[in-house]
ChimeraX commands (.cxc) that place a marker at each C-alpha (Angstrom):
marker #1 position -13.94,-12.50,-35.81 radius 0.5
marker #1 position -15.68,-9.12,-35.09 radius 0.5
marker #1 position -17.24,-10.17,-31.62 radius 0.5
marker #1 position -13.86,-11.69,-29.84 radius 0.5
marker #1 position -14.90,-12.43,-26.33 radius 0.5
marker #1 position -11.49,-12.02,-24.96 radius 0.5
marker #1 position -9.53,-8.26,-24.78 radius 0.5
marker #1 position -6.80,-7.33,-27.13 radius 0.5
marker #1 position -3.47,-6.26,-24.85 radius 0.5
marker #1 position -2.63,-2.43,-25.84 radius 0.5
marker #1 position 0.28,-1.54,-24.62 radius 0.5
marker #1 position 0.37,1.58,-22.06 radius 0.5
marker #1 position 1.91,4.71,-22.28 radius 0.5
marker #1 position 5.49,4.02,-20.83 radius 0.5
marker #1 position 4.46,6.86,-17.95 radius 0.5
marker #1 position 1.83,4.29,-16.43 radius 0.5
marker #1 position 5.21,2.04,-15.85 radius 0.5
marker #1 position 6.98,4.44,-14.50 radius 0.5
marker #1 position 4.40,5.46,-12.09 radius 0.5
marker #1 position 3.73,1.91,-11.26 radius 0.5
marker #1 position 7.23,1.89,-9.91 radius 0.5
marker #1 position 7.07,5.27,-7.77 radius 0.5
marker #1 position 4.10,4.13,-6.30 radius 0.5
marker #1 position 5.69,0.52,-5.24 radius 0.5
marker #1 position 8.94,2.30,-4.13 radius 0.5
marker #1 position 6.79,4.97,-2.05 radius 0.5
marker #1 position 5.40,1.93,-0.60 radius 0.5
marker #1 position 8.15,0.03,0.45 radius 0.5
marker #1 position 10.01,3.93,2.17 radius 0.5
marker #1 position 6.33,4.37,3.90 radius 0.5
marker #1 position 6.41,0.98,5.17 radius 0.5
marker #1 position 10.48,0.67,6.28 radius 0.5
marker #1 position 9.80,3.82,8.13 radius 0.5
marker #1 position 6.88,2.83,10.29 radius 0.5
marker #1 position 8.98,0.05,10.95 radius 0.5
marker #1 position 12.12,2.30,12.01 radius 0.5
marker #1 position 9.40,4.34,14.33 radius 0.5
marker #1 position 7.88,1.31,15.90 radius 0.5
marker #1 position 11.50,-0.43,16.63 radius 0.5
marker #1 position 12.58,3.09,17.80 radius 0.5
marker #1 position 9.61,3.26,20.23 radius 0.5
marker #1 position 10.25,-0.10,21.43 radius 0.5
marker #1 position 13.95,0.69,22.36 radius 0.5
marker #1 position 12.55,4.12,23.99 radius 0.5
marker #1 position 14.12,6.29,21.59 radius 0.5
marker #1 position 10.12,7.71,20.14 radius 0.5
marker #1 position 7.07,7.55,21.82 radius 0.5
marker #1 position 4.30,6.04,20.25 radius 0.5
marker #1 position 0.54,5.94,21.12 radius 0.5
marker #1 position -0.87,3.55,23.37 radius 0.5
marker #1 position -2.00,0.13,22.39 radius 0.5
marker #1 position 0.23,0.32,18.97 radius 0.5
marker #1 position 1.60,-3.12,19.77 radius 0.5
marker #1 position -1.59,-4.14,19.61 radius 0.5
marker #1 position -2.30,-2.12,16.07 radius 0.5
marker #1 position 0.25,-3.40,14.52 radius 0.5
marker #1 position -0.77,-7.03,14.50 radius 0.5
marker #1 position -4.48,-6.29,14.17 radius 0.5
marker #1 position -4.31,-3.87,10.91 radius 0.5
marker #1 position -2.34,-6.50,9.07 radius 0.5
marker #1 position -5.28,-8.56,7.76 radius 0.5
marker #1 position -7.91,-6.20,6.74 radius 0.5
marker #1 position -5.50,-4.17,4.70 radius 0.5
marker #1 position -4.22,-7.29,2.77 radius 0.5
marker #1 position -7.62,-8.34,2.44 radius 0.5
marker #1 position -9.03,-4.82,1.25 radius 0.5
marker #1 position -5.65,-4.82,-1.36 radius 0.5
marker #1 position -6.83,-7.93,-2.69 radius 0.5
marker #1 position -10.15,-7.14,-3.27 radius 0.5
marker #1 position -9.05,-3.78,-4.93 radius 0.5
marker #1 position -6.79,-5.90,-7.12 radius 0.5
marker #1 position -9.31,-8.69,-7.46 radius 0.5
marker #1 position -11.58,-6.16,-8.72 radius 0.5
marker #1 position -9.24,-4.38,-11.14 radius 0.5
marker #1 position -8.19,-7.78,-12.63 radius 0.5
marker #1 position -11.99,-8.98,-13.50 radius 0.5
marker #1 position -12.75,-5.62,-15.01 radius 0.5
marker #1 position -9.95,-6.36,-17.26 radius 0.5
marker #1 position -7.30,-4.06,-16.60 radius 0.5
marker #1 position -3.61,-4.29,-17.25 radius 0.5
marker #1 position -1.09,-5.63,-15.08 radius 0.5
marker #1 position 0.45,-2.54,-13.99 radius 0.5
marker #1 position -3.49,-0.96,-13.26 radius 0.5
marker #1 position -3.82,-4.20,-10.81 radius 0.5
marker #1 position -0.60,-3.72,-9.03 radius 0.5
marker #1 position -1.40,-0.11,-8.79 radius 0.5
marker #1 position -4.46,-0.53,-7.05 radius 0.5
marker #1 position -3.34,-2.76,-5.00 radius 0.5
marker #1 position -0.27,-0.32,-4.35 radius 0.5
marker #1 position -2.65,2.64,-3.39 radius 0.5
marker #1 position -5.00,0.51,-1.00 radius 0.5
marker #1 position -2.01,-0.68,0.98 radius 0.5
marker #1 position -0.45,2.72,0.65 radius 0.5
marker #1 position -3.29,4.23,2.37 radius 0.5
marker #1 position -2.47,1.99,5.69 radius 0.5
marker #1 position 1.56,3.34,5.30 radius 0.5
marker #1 position 0.72,6.79,5.14 radius 0.5
marker #1 position -1.69,7.16,7.23 radius 0.5
marker #1 position 0.26,5.04,9.94 radius 0.5
marker #1 position 3.08,7.42,9.02 radius 0.5
marker #1 position 1.69,10.14,9.94 radius 0.5
marker #1 position 0.03,9.06,13.05 radius 0.5
marker #1 position 3.51,7.64,14.13 radius 0.5
marker #1 position 5.82,10.58,12.98 radius 0.5
marker #1 position 4.08,13.11,15.31 radius 0.5
marker #1 position 5.78,14.06,18.45 radius 0.5
marker #1 position 4.51,12.92,21.73 radius 0.5
marker #1 position 4.82,14.82,24.66 radius 0.5
marker #1 position 4.88,13.62,28.29 radius 0.5
marker link #1:1,2 radius 0.2
marker link #1:2,3 radius 0.2
marker link #1:3,4 radius 0.2
marker link #1:4,5 radius 0.2
marker link #1:5,6 radius 0.2
marker link #1:6,7 radius 0.2
marker link #1:7,8 radius 0.2
marker link #1:8,9 radius 0.2
marker link #1:9,10 radius 0.2
marker link #1:10,11 radius 0.2
marker link #1:11,12 radius 0.2
marker link #1:12,13 radius 0.2
marker link #1:13,14 radius 0.2
marker link #1:14,15 radius 0.2
marker link #1:15,16 radius 0.2
marker link #1:16,17 radius 0.2
marker link #1:17,18 radius 0.2
marker link #1:18,19 radius 0.2
marker link #1:19,20 radius 0.2
marker link #1:20,21 radius 0.2
marker link #1:21,22 radius 0.2
marker link #1:22,23 radius 0.2
marker link #1:23,24 radius 0.2
marker link #1:24,25 radius 0.2
marker link #1:25,26 radius 0.2
marker link #1:26,27 radius 0.2
marker link #1:27,28 radius 0.2
marker link #1:28,29 radius 0.2
marker link #1:29,30 radius 0.2
marker link #1:30,31 radius 0.2
marker link #1:31,32 radius 0.2
marker link #1:32,33 radius 0.2
marker link #1:33,34 radius 0.2
marker link #1:34,35 radius 0.2
marker link #1:35,36 radius 0.2
marker link #1:36,37 radius 0.2
marker link #1:37,38 radius 0.2
marker link #1:38,39 radius 0.2
marker link #1:39,40 radius 0.2
marker link #1:40,41 radius 0.2
marker link #1:41,42 radius 0.2
marker link #1:42,43 radius 0.2
marker link #1:43,44 radius 0.2
marker link #1:44,45 radius 0.2
marker link #1:45,46 radius 0.2
marker link #1:46,47 radius 0.2
marker link #1:47,48 radius 0.2
marker link #1:48,49 radius 0.2
marker link #1:49,50 radius 0.2
marker link #1:50,51 radius 0.2
marker link #1:51,52 radius 0.2
marker link #1:52,53 radius 0.2
marker link #1:53,54 radius 0.2
marker link #1:54,55 radius 0.2
marker link #1:55,56 radius 0.2
marker link #1:56,57 radius 0.2
marker link #1:57,58 radius 0.2
marker link #1:58,59 radius 0.2
marker link #1:59,60 radius 0.2
marker link #1:60,61 radius 0.2
marker link #1:61,62 radius 0.2
marker link #1:62,63 radius 0.2
marker link #1:63,64 radius 0.2
marker link #1:64,65 radius 0.2
marker link #1:65,66 radius 0.2
marker link #1:66,67 radius 0.2
marker link #1:67,68 radius 0.2
marker link #1:68,69 radius 0.2
marker link #1:69,70 radius 0.2
marker link #1:70,71 radius 0.2
marker link #1:71,72 radius 0.2
marker link #1:72,73 radius 0.2
marker link #1:73,74 radius 0.2
marker link #1:74,75 radius 0.2
marker link #1:75,76 radius 0.2
marker link #1:76,77 radius 0.2
marker link #1:77,78 radius 0.2
marker link #1:78,79 radius 0.2
marker link #1:79,80 radius 0.2
marker link #1:80,81 radius 0.2
marker link #1:81,82 radius 0.2
marker link #1:82,83 radius 0.2
marker link #1:83,84 radius 0.2
marker link #1:84,85 radius 0.2
marker link #1:85,86 radius 0.2
marker link #1:86,87 radius 0.2
marker link #1:87,88 radius 0.2
marker link #1:88,89 radius 0.2
marker link #1:89,90 radius 0.2
marker link #1:90,91 radius 0.2
marker link #1:91,92 radius 0.2
marker link #1:92,93 radius 0.2
marker link #1:93,94 radius 0.2
marker link #1:94,95 radius 0.2
marker link #1:95,96 radius 0.2
marker link #1:96,97 radius 0.2
marker link #1:97,98 radius 0.2
marker link #1:98,99 radius 0.2
marker link #1:99,100 radius 0.2
marker link #1:100,101 radius 0.2
marker link #1:101,102 radius 0.2
marker link #1:102,103 radius 0.2
marker link #1:103,104 radius 0.2
marker link #1:104,105 radius 0.2
marker link #1:105,106 radius 0.2
marker link #1:106,107 radius 0.2
marker link #1:107,108 radius 0.2
marker link #1:108,109 radius 0.2
view
């Protein structure tokens, strides 16, 4: 049975699990900060860029599609479950971190 058609699962180092959990926690933190800033701007306590209400709706489908594609391609290549989740989270964090940076900048006027 030398040539097996399936990949044998080998455990990852312990720090990989911690890194995966930390990345998910960062995604949750950034998402909540973006939601909080947008709610504050809707309440008139924070200024946000023009068109932000429309942008917050239109940006979600492409972001989730990119995350699904990243996770799918990682799964197809035989990556471990932690790496599949990590690929999706990394893709989503690019959007949440850029949203947070954009919204957290003070607006003049």
